[in-house]
MARBA-3410 file (N, C-alpha, C, O; in Angstrom, 1 decimal):
98
47.1,62.4,-23.7,47.4,61.0,-23.7,48.4,60.7,-22.6,48.4,59.7,-22.0 ~ 49.4,61.6,-22.5,50.5,61.3,-21.5,50.0,61.3,-20.1,50.5,60.5,-19.3 ~ 49.0,62.1,-19.7,48.4,62.1,-18.4,47.7,60.8,-18.1,47.8,60.3,-17.0 ~ 46.9,60.4,-19.1,46.2,59.1,-18.9,47.2,57.9,-18.7,46.9,57.1,-17.9 ~ 48.2,57.9,-19.5,49.2,56.8,-19.4,49.9,56.9,-18.0,50.1,55.8,-17.4
50.2,58.1,-17.5,50.8,58.2,-16.2,49.8,57.7,-15.1,50.2,57.1,-14.2 ~ 48.5,58.0,-15.3,47.5,57.6,-14.3,47.4,56.1,-14.3,47.3,55.5,-13.2 ~ 47.5,55.5,-15.4,47.4,54.0,-15.5,48.6,53.4,-14.8,48.5,52.4,-14.0 ~ 49.8,53.9,-15.0,51.0,53.4,-14.3,50.9,53.6,-12.8,51.3,52.7,-12.1 ~ 50.5,54.8,-12.4,50.5,55.1,-11.0,49.5,54.2,-10.2,49.7,53.7,-9.1
48.3,53.9,-10.9,47.3,53.1,-10.2,47.6,51.6,-10.3,47.2,50.9,-9.5 ~ 48.3,51.2,-11.4,48.5,49.8,-11.6,49.5,49.2,-10.5,49.3,48.1,-10.2 ~ 50.4,50.0,-10.1,51.4,49.4,-9.0,50.6,49.0,-7.8,50.9,47.9,-7.3 ~ 49.8,49.9,-7.2,49.1,49.4,-6.0,48.2,48.2,-6.3,48.0,47.4,-5.4 ~ 47.5,48.2,-7.4,46.7,47.1,-7.7,47.5,45.8,-7.9,47.0,44.7,-7.5
48.7,45.9,-8.5,49.6,44.7,-8.7,50.0,44.2,-7.3,50.1,43.0,-7.1 ~ 50.4,45.1,-6.4,50.8,44.7,-5.1,49.6,44.1,-4.3,49.8,43.1,-3.6 ~ 48.4,44.6,-4.5,47.2,44.1,-3.8,46.9,42.7,-4.4,46.6,41.7,-3.6 ~ 47.0,42.5,-5.7,46.8,41.2,-6.3,47.8,40.2,-5.9,47.5,39.0,-5.6 ~ 49.1,40.6,-5.7,50.1,39.7,-5.2,49.9,39.3,-3.8,50.1,38.1,-3.4
49.4,40.2,-3.0,49.1,39.9,-1.6,47.9,38.9,-1.5,48.0,38.0,-0.6 ~ 46.9,39.1,-2.3,45.8,38.2,-2.3,46.2,36.8,-2.7,45.8,35.8,-2.1 ~ 47.1,36.7,-3.7,47.7,35.4,-4.1,48.4,34.7,-3.0,48.3,33.5,-2.8 ~ 49.3,35.5,-2.3,50.1,34.9,-1.2,49.1,34.4,-0.1,49.3,33.4,0.5 ~ 48.1,35.3,0.2,47.2,34.9,1.3,46.4,33.6,0.9,46.3,32.7,1.8
46.0,33.5,-0.3,45.3,32.3,-0.8,46.2,31.1,-0.7,45.7,30.0,-0.3 ~ 47.5,31.2,-1.1,48.4,30.1,-1.0,48.6,29.6,0.5,48.6,28.4,0.7 ~ 48.7,30.6,1.4,48.9,30.2,2.8,47.7,29.5,3.4,47.8,28.5,4.1 ~ 46.5,30.1,3.1,45.2,29.4,3.5,45.1,28.0,3.0,44.7,27.1,3.7 ~ 45.4,27.8,1.7,45.3,26.5,1.1,46.3,25.5,1.8,45.9,24.4,2.0
47.5,26.0,2.0,48.5,25.2,2.7,48.0,24.8,4.1,48.2,23.6,4.5 ~ 47.5,25.7,4.8,47.0,25.4,6.2,45.9,24.4,6.2,45.8,23.6,7.0 ~ 45.0,24.6,5.2,43.8,23.7,5.1,44.4,22.3,4.8,43.8,21.3,5.3 ~ 45.4,22.2,3.9,46.0,20.9,3.6,46.6,20.2,4.8,46.4,19.0,5.0 ~ 47.3,21.0,5.6,47.9,20.4,6.8,46.9,20.0,7.8,47.2,19.1,8.6
45.7,20.7,7.8,44.7,20.4,8.8,43.9,19.1,8.4,43.0,18.6,9.1 ~ 44.1,18.6,7.1,43.4,17.4,6.7,42.3,17.7,5.7,41.6,16.8,5.3 ~ 42.1,18.9,5.3,41.0,19.2,4.3,41.5,19.1,2.9,40.7,19.2,2.0 ~ 42.8,19.0,2.7,43.3,18.8,1.3,43.6,17.4,1.1,44.2,16.7,1.9 ~ 43.1,16.8,0.0,43.2,15.4,-0.2,44.5,15.1,-1.0,44.9,15.9,-1.9
45.1,14.0,-0.8,46.3,13.6,-1.5,45.9,13.2,-2.9,44.7,12.9,-3.2 ~ 46.8,13.1,-3.8,46.5,12.7,-5.2,46.3,11.2,-5.2,46.7,10.4,-4.3 ~ 45.6,10.7,-6.2,45.4,9.3,-6.4,44.1,8.8,-5.9,43.3,9.6,-5.3 ~ 43.8,7.5,-6.1,42.5,6.9,-5.7,42.5,6.9,-4.2,43.5,6.7,-3.5 ~ 41.3,7.1,-3.7,41.0,7.0,-2.2,40.0,6.0,-1.9,39.1,5.7,-2.8
39.9,5.4,-0.7,38.9,4.5,-0.3,37.5,5.2,-0.4,37.4,6.4,-0.3 ~ 36.5,4.4,-0.6,35.1,5.0,-0.8,34.7,5.8,0.3,33.9,6.8,0.1 ~ 35.1,5.6,1.5,34.7,6.4,2.7,35.3,7.8,2.7,34.8,8.6,3.4 ~ 36.3,8.0,1.9,36.9,9.3,1.8,36.6,10.1,0.5,37.2,11.1,0.2 ~ 35.5,9.6,-0.2,35.2,10.3,-1.4,34.4,11.6,-1.2,34.5,12.5,-2.0
33.7,11.7,-0.1,33.0,12.9,0.2,33.9,14.1,0.4,35.0,14.0,1.0 ~ 33.5,15.3,0.0,34.3,16.5,0.3,34.3,16.9,1.7,35.1,17.7,2.2 ~ 33.4,16.3,2.5,33.3,16.6,4.0,34.2,15.7,4.8,34.5,15.9,5.9 ~ 34.8,14.6,4.1,35.7,13.7,4.8,37.1,14.3,4.9,37.6,14.8,3.9 ~ 37.6,14.3,6.1,39.0,14.8,6.3,40.0,13.7,6.0,39.7,12.5,6.0
41.2,14.1,5.6,42.3,13.2,5.3,43.0,12.8,6.6,43.7,13.7,7.2 ~ 42.8,11.6,7.1,43.4,11.2,8.4,44.9,11.0,8.3,45.5,11.0,9.4 ~ 45.4,10.9,7.1,46.9,10.7,7.0,47.6,12.0,7.0,48.9,12.0,6.9 ~ 47.0,13.1,7.0,47.6,14.4,6.8,48.6,14.8,8.0,49.6,15.4,7.8 ~ 48.3,14.3,9.2,49.1,14.6,10.3,50.5,13.9,10.2,51.5,14.5,10.7
50.5,12.8,9.5,51.8,12.1,9.3,52.6,12.7,8.1,53.8,12.6,8.0 ~ 51.8,13.2,7.2,52.4,13.7,6.0,52.1,12.8,4.8,51.9,11.6,4.9 ~ 52.1,13.4,3.6,51.9,12.7,2.4,53.3,12.4,1.7,54.1,13.3,1.7 ~ 53.5,11.3,1.1,54.7,11.0,0.4,54.9,11.9,-0.8,53.9,12.2,-1.5 ~ 56.0,12.5,-1.0,56.4,13.4,-2.1,55.5,14.6,-2.2,55.2,15.1,-3.3
55.1,15.1,-1.0,54.3,16.3,-1.0,55.1,17.5,-0.5,55.7,17.5,0.6 ~ 55.2,18.5,-1.3,56.0,19.7,-1.0,55.5,20.4,0.2,56.2,20.8,1.1 ~ 54.1,20.5,0.3,53.5,21.2,1.5,53.8,20.5,2.8,54.1,21.2,3.8 ~ 53.8,19.2,2.8,54.1,18.4,4.0,55.6,18.5,4.3,56.0,18.6,5.5 ~ 56.5,18.5,3.3,57.9,18.7,3.6,58.2,20.1,4.2,59.0,20.2,5.1
57.5,21.1,3.7,57.7,22.4,4.2,57.3,22.5,5.6,57.9,23.3,6.4 ~ 56.3,21.7,6.0,55.8,21.8,7.4,56.6,20.8,8.3,56.4,20.8,9.5 ~ 57.6,20.1,7.7,58.4,19.2,8.5,57.8,17.8,8.7,58.2,17.0,9.6 ~ 56.8,17.5,7.9,56.1,16.2,8.0,56.6,15.3,6.9,56.0,15.3,5.8 ~ 57.7,14.7,7.1,58.4,13.9,6.1,57.9,12.4,6.3,58.0,11.9,7.4
57.6,11.8,5.2,57.2,10.4,5.3,57.8,9.7,4.0,57.7,10.3,2.9 ~ 58.4,8.6,4.2,59.0,7.9,3.0,57.9,7.1,2.3,56.8,6.8,2.9 ~ 58.1,6.7,1.1,57.1,5.9,0.3,56.9,4.6,1.0,55.8,4.1,0.9 ~ 58.0,4.0,1.5,57.8,2.7,2.2,56.9,2.8,3.4,56.1,1.9,3.7 ~ 57.1,3.9,4.2,56.3,4.1,5.4,54.8,4.3,4.9,53.9,3.8,5.6
54.6,5.0,3.8,53.2,5.3,3.4,52.5,4.0,2.9,51.3,3.8,3.2 ~ 53.3,3.1,2.3,52.7,1.8,1.9,52.3,0.9,3.0,51.4,0.2,3.0 ~ 53.1,1.0,4.1,52.9,0.2,5.3,51.8,0.7,6.2,51.2,-0.1,7.0 ~ 51.5,2.0,6.2,50.6,2.6,7.1,49.1,2.5,6.5,49.0,2.9,5.3 ~ 48.2,2.1,7.3,46.8,2.1,6.8,46.2,3.5,6.7,46.6,4.4,7.4
45.2,3.6,5.9,44.5,4.9,5.8,45.1,5.9,4.7,44.6,7.0,4.6 ~ 46.2,5.4,4.0,46.7,6.3,3.0,46.3,5.8,1.7,46.1,4.6,1.5 ~ 46.2,6.7,0.7,45.8,6.3,-0.6,46.9,5.6,-1.3,48.1,6.1,-1.3 ~ 46.6,4.6,-2.0,47.6,3.9,-2.8,47.1,3.7,-4.2,45.9,3.7,-4.4 ~ 48.0,3.6,-5.1,47.6,3.4,-6.5,47.5,1.9,-6.8,48.3,1.1,-6.3
46.4,1.5,-7.5,46.3,0.1,-7.8,47.4,-0.4,-8.7,47.9,0.4,-9.5 ~ 47.7,-1.7,-8.7,48.7,-2.3,-9.5,48.2,-2.3,-10.9,47.0,-2.5,-11.2 ~ 49.0,-2.0,-11.9,48.5,-2.1,-13.3,48.1,-3.4,-13.7,48.6,-4.4,-13.3 ~ 47.0,-3.5,-14.5,46.4,-4.7,-15.0,47.4,-5.4,-16.0,48.0,-4.7,-16.8 ~ 47.4,-6.7,-16.0,48.3,-7.4,-16.9,47.6,-7.3,-18.3,46.4,-7.5,-18.4
48.4,-7.2,-19.3,48.0,-7.1,-20.7,47.5,-8.5,-21.2,48.2,-9.4,-20.9 ~ 46.4,-8.5,-21.8,45.9,-9.8,-22.4,46.6,-10.1,-23.6,46.9,-9.2,-24.4 ~ 47.0,-11.4,-23.8,47.8,-11.8,-25.0,46.9,-11.8,-26.3,47.4,-12.1,-27.4
END
């Protein structure tokens, strides 16, 4: 039993390192795709941007409150996002009926 346990420990470390490497690689690829415009911002989007083939044209300027865009140096304030066309905005809440 001791030899089997030792074998599991010895093999598990390289597999854990490989799994961590795959996770880091996937994160970097996802971030790069987001910066290239293939990652969509949260919230409602215009009907022309509903297709998964449509790129996010606002990605070059950056998304408001987006960690990935901040890490890339693409900072945009919420006021600038509301003023610029082509960015997704949330609709105003409906008034409650009396």
